[in-house]
N, C-alpha and C positions, 0 to 999 in steps of 0.2 A: 783382561779384567781382574784376574786372580794373581797376576805377577808371575805366571809360568813362562819360562823361557825355553826356546827350542834349541836342542843340542843334537847335531847330527852324528850318527855312529860311524859314518865312512868319510865325512868331510869335516874340516876344521871351522865349523860355523858355531860360534858362541857370541857372548856379549862383549868379548874383548875387542879392541881395535883391529887386531889382526883378523878375528873371526867376522867382524863387520865388513872388512875389506874383502875377504874371500866370499862372503855372501853377495856383495855387489858385482864382483867379477863373474861368479857363477850365474847370476841373474842376467847379466848382460850377455853372456855366452849362450845361455838357453834361449834368450830373445833372438839372438842372431841365428841359432839353429832352426827355431820355429820359422822365422821369415825366410831362411834359405830353403827349408823343406817346402814351405808354401809356394815359393817361386818355382821350385823344381816341379812340384805337382801341377802348377799352372801351366808350365811349359809342356809337360807331357800331355796334359789335357788338350792343349792347343794343337799339338802335333797330331794327336789321335783324331781330333775334329778335322784337321786338314787332310787326313788320309780317309775321311769318311766314316770313322768309327763312331759308335753310339756311346755317349757319355752317360753313365749311371744306368739306372733301371729303364728298360724299353717301355714305352707307353702302351696303352690299351690297344690290343690288336696284334702286338708283337710279344715275343718272349725271349729272355736271355737264355742262351744255350752254351754248352761247352763241348768243344771238339778236340780231337787229337790230331796234330799235324807234325809229322817228322819226329814223333816221340814227345812233342811238347803239347801242353794244354793251351787251347786257344779259345778265348771267350768271344762269342759273336751273338747275332740277333737273328731270329727266324720269325716268320709269320705264324701267329697263333691261329690255327685252323679253326678253333671253336669260336673265337671272337672277331676275327678279321672280317667275315661277311657282315656282321652287325655294324662294324665301323663304316664299311662302304655304304651300307643301307643308310646309316645316319646322314652321311654327306648327300646321298641322292635324295632323300626325303626332305631335308632342310633346304636344298637348292630350289625346290618347287615353290617355296614361299608360303606353303599351306600350313606349316607347323610353327608353333612357338617352341622354345626350349623345353618348357614343361610338357607340352604335348608330345614332343619328340622323346623325352625321357620316358614318359608313360608307355608310349608305343613300343620302344625298344625293350622295356621291361616286360611288357606283355608277350613279346616275341621270343624272350628268353636270354637277353643280354644280362650278364652278371660281371662284376669286377673279379679280378684274379684273387684267389684266396692267399693269404700270407699272414701278416700281423693280425689281420682281422679276416673273419670268414667272408666268403663271396656274397655280394649283395647288389642291389640296383645301382645304377650309375646316376648321380645326381645331375640336375640341369646345369649347375655351375661347372662340373667336370666335363660335360658335353660341350659347353661353350668353349672352354680351354682346348678341348680336342678339335673342334671345328676350326680354330685359329692356328693350330699347330702345323707348321710347314714340314714337320717330320713325315707326315703321311704322303707327301708327294715326292719323298726321297731326298730331303734336304737335312743338313745338320747346322744348327745355328749355335755359335759360341762367341760370346762377348760382342754381339751385334753383327758378326760376319757370318754369311751363309756359305756352306760348302756342300758340294754333292756328296751324299752318303752312299755307303756300300750296301745299305739294306734295300729291299724291294719296296717300291712305292705302292700304297694301297688305293690311292685315288689319283686321277689325272689332274694336271695343273688347271685345265679348263674348268673341271668340276669344282676345284678348290676355289678358283676365282669367283665362280658364280655364288658359292656359299658366302664368300666374304661380302659380295654385294648385297645379299639378303641380310646378313648380320649388320652391315652399315645402315641399310634401309630401315631396320627395326630399332637400332640403338637410339635411345633418347626421344623416340617418337611418342612414347606414352601409349602405344597402340596395344590393345588387349585382344588378340585375335580369338582367344577362347570365347569372348563375349560377342565381338562384332566380326563375324565371318561372312565373307562373300565370295561367290564363285569367280569374280573378276580380280580379286586380290592376287598379286604376283604377275599378272599379265598386262596391267595398265602402266604406261610410262608417260612422262610429260612430253608433249609434242613441242612446246616452245623451247624448253631446255634442249631437245634434240636438235632443233634448228640452230641453236646458239653453241652447239658443240659439246653439250653435256648429256650425260645419261642419268636421268633422275626418275625414280620409281614414284608412282602415285600412291598415297596412303589414304586410309579410310578413317573418317572421324565421325563421331556421334554427337549430336546436339539435341537439347531438349527445349521445346518452345514454351511460351508462357502458360499454355494449357496442359503442360506435361506431355505433349506429343513428341515422340522421337523422330528426328531427321538424320539421315545418314548422307555424308558428302565424300567425294574424293578430292584430294588436294595434293599439290606438288611438295615433295619433301624439302626441295630447295627453298620453298616459301618460308620455312622455319628459319633459314639462314639469311632471309631477306635478299635473295639473288634471283628470285623468280617472281614475276608479277601476275601469274595466272590467278584466276578466281577459283573459289570453291565451286565444285560442280555437283549438282544433285545426282544421286546414285541412279535414279531412274533415267535421267537424261543420258548418262554414260552407257547404261544398258541398251537403250534405243539406238545410240550411235554405233554400238558394236553390231547390233542386228543389221543395221543399214549397211555397214561395212562388208558384212558377209555376202552381200549381193555383188561385190566387186571382184570377188576371187573365184568366180565360177569358171570351169572349163567349158568351152563350146562343144556341142556334140561332134562337130567336124574334127576338132582337135583330138577329142578322146578316141574317136574311131581310128584316126590316123595313127595315134600312138599304139593302140591295140594292134593295128596291122603290122607296124614295124616290130612290135614285140613278138607277134606270131612268126614273122619271117625270121627274126633273130633266133627264136627257139628252134625253128626248123633248121636253120643253118647250124646251130649248135648240136642238134641231134645228128646231123650228117658228119660233123667233125668228131663227135664222140664215137660214132659208129666206126669211122675210119681208124681213129686212135685205138679203140678196143681191138679191131682186127690186127693192127700192127703189133700191139703188145702180145696178143695171143700167139701170133706167129713166132715172136721172139721167145716166148715162154716154152713153146713146143721145141724150138731149136735147142734151148738150154737143156730140156729134158733128154734129147737124143745125145747131146754131149755127155751128160751125166751117165747115161746107160753105157756109152762107149768106154768111158773111163772105168767104170765098174767092171766091164769085160776085161780091160787091160790089167786091172788089179787081180782078177781071178787067175790070169795067165802069168802073173809075175813079170810082165814086160816093162814096168815102169817103177822107179824108185818110190818107196812109200811116202817119203817126205814130199816129194814133187806131187805125187798123186793126191795126198791130203790137201796141199795147198790149192791145187786146181779145183778140187771138189768144193772146198770152202768158198772160193771165188764164185763158182757157179751157183752155190746156194744163196750167196748174198745178192747176186743178180736176180735170181728168181723171186726172192723176197721183196726186192725193190720193184719189180714189174707187178707182183701181186698187190702191193700197196698202191701202185698207180691205177691198176684196174678198179680198186675199191673207190678211188677218189673221182672217177670219171663222172658219176652221177651227181656229185655235190657241186652244183654250178649255178645256173641262171634262174631256175624255176622260182626260188624264193624271192629274188629281186623283182621278177616280173609280176608275182602275186602282189607284192607290196605296192608296185606302181599302179596295178589295176585297182587295188583298194583305194588308193589316193584319188584315182580318176572318179570312182563311184562316190567317194565321200564329197567331192566338190562338184557333183552333177547338179544338184539343187541345194546348195549349202544353206541358203537363207531360210528356206522352208524347214530344213532339218533342224537348224538352230532355234527357230521360233517354237518348234514343238517339243524341244528337249527341256528337261528339268535342270535345276541348278548343278547337280552333279555331272550330268552329261554335258552341260555347257562348258564346265570347267575342263573336262577331258578333251572336248573339241578345241577349245582355245589353246590348250597346252600341246595338242598334237599338231595343229595347223600353224600357229603363230609362236614365235619366240618373244615378240614384243608387239604391243599395240599402243601407238602414240596418240594421245588425246590432247587437243587444244581447244579451249572454249567448249563447244558442245559437239564436236566432230572428231572422228578418227582421221588424222591427217597423214599417217604413214604406218607402215608395219614391217616387221622382220619375219619372214616366213621360215618355218622349219622344213627340213628335208623329209621326203622328196618333193614337197610342194614347191619350195623355192625354185628347184631346177625345172620342174614342169611348167610353172607359171613363166619362167624365163624363156623356155622353149616356145610356149604359146605366143609370147610377145614377138619373138624372133620370126615365127611363122607369119604373123600379121605384117611385120615390116617387109619380109621377103615377098609376100603376096601382094602388098599394096603397089609395088612397082610395076607389076604385070597386069593385075585386074582384081576385081573384087574376090576375096577368098571363097565366098559362097558360090561363085560361078566357075571356079576351077574344077574341071573334070577330075575324078578320083583316079582313073586308070589310064585313060587314053593320052592325055596331055603329058609330055615329059616333065613339065613343071607342075605336077599334081600336088595335092595337099601332102600326101605321104612323102613325095620327093622333097618338098619344102621342109617337112618335119625333119627328115633325115639331115638336110642342110643345117637346120636350126640346132639340132642336137649335136651335130659334129662341131659347129662353132663353139657351143657351150661345154664341149668336152665329153659329149655322150656318143662318141663315134660307135656305130654299129660294128664296124670291123673290130675295134678294140674289145667289144664285149664278147666276141667269139674267137679271139686270137688264140692259135694253138698254144703259144708260150704261156697263155694264161691258165691252161689246163695242165701243161707239162713242159718242163724245160726243153727247148728245142734241140733235136739231134739231126744228124744228116738225113735220116729217113723222114722225120717229122717236117723238116723244112720243105721237102718235096711234097 
């Protein structure tokens, strides 16, 4: 604008033809160097991704660290002990389907989640950041570079199953216009479309509010696939769905005979386990005492000077390691089957009279019951047409069905004697559990308590 020309102090760049030629050559060379450096950096980043390395700054829940290896500085990624538990909690809470992103952000902030301080001080994590985090496959141990996914070297914070469940919830809520903060119901997240299920699709039922001519609010459940014009189910009044679920609870009850038979098998199993544990404890105690005597003999030899010190030290260290291993095994003997037995007994009691329990429960308790017993409830028209049970209810219901099948070929299950007949209810139960992978022998196998040795095999 003012007629000022550029003159380089180190290069022949001026307004002369030679200077302009030099300027063009240098510009082309600089452009080439820039492109070459970019390609080199791109190649190195691709190689790092293929080796599982983290590109750039680690996401929330992790932290970049520097280690020394063979005299060299190595940059790596480690779990952020302060924030990683909140990241896991975020995935677990959102997978329930009870939270919107705004609610999730508020809940995590109340519990203490803050961003990492850096350019800006630590503060709450926004709902948009949470959404990006919930979709980031880095948290299941993957590295994505230029659309290609590689296994990462960092430790995963969530399982792939939990991550997939979160993606289903995100997809179910995206574009639906659903405002869970206003329209909340205890069945949300548990109801799925039965007609889509029959046609090979898994589609969640959404909740919608409508206002009548007189300003009265009405709430309905409808299939999300209806928005995409691929499902022909109708809108179902929310009270109809509630009654259908209450009716369905009457179909998942355990019979008293089955519950008694399961408890009998559990009692026998725990008794057998106590005998095995007692035998194992005795064997380990004998081995420990034997090692004590060997240690005392070696110490006597050391005082007499009858054995070289190096050889004596090596044998004493070996005995000490064997003793520590046996002591650890003794501590683990009691950590076994009681917790599982208590869980199964609680499941039996919960489904003793489930329909009455569900009718008397409030909305919060109904939501907890639905989530504990069912993974999915399929609705078509006005009925629950199918379900997916959660464990251990799924295994127990399957065992009860097997008992009925086995008993039907002999006689009515209610007429089978409990103790005298070899084909008793308990025997049928053991057969059913064995077919379903619940072998009683496998529950108390010695190798499950301790790796087998020649003594333990006997």
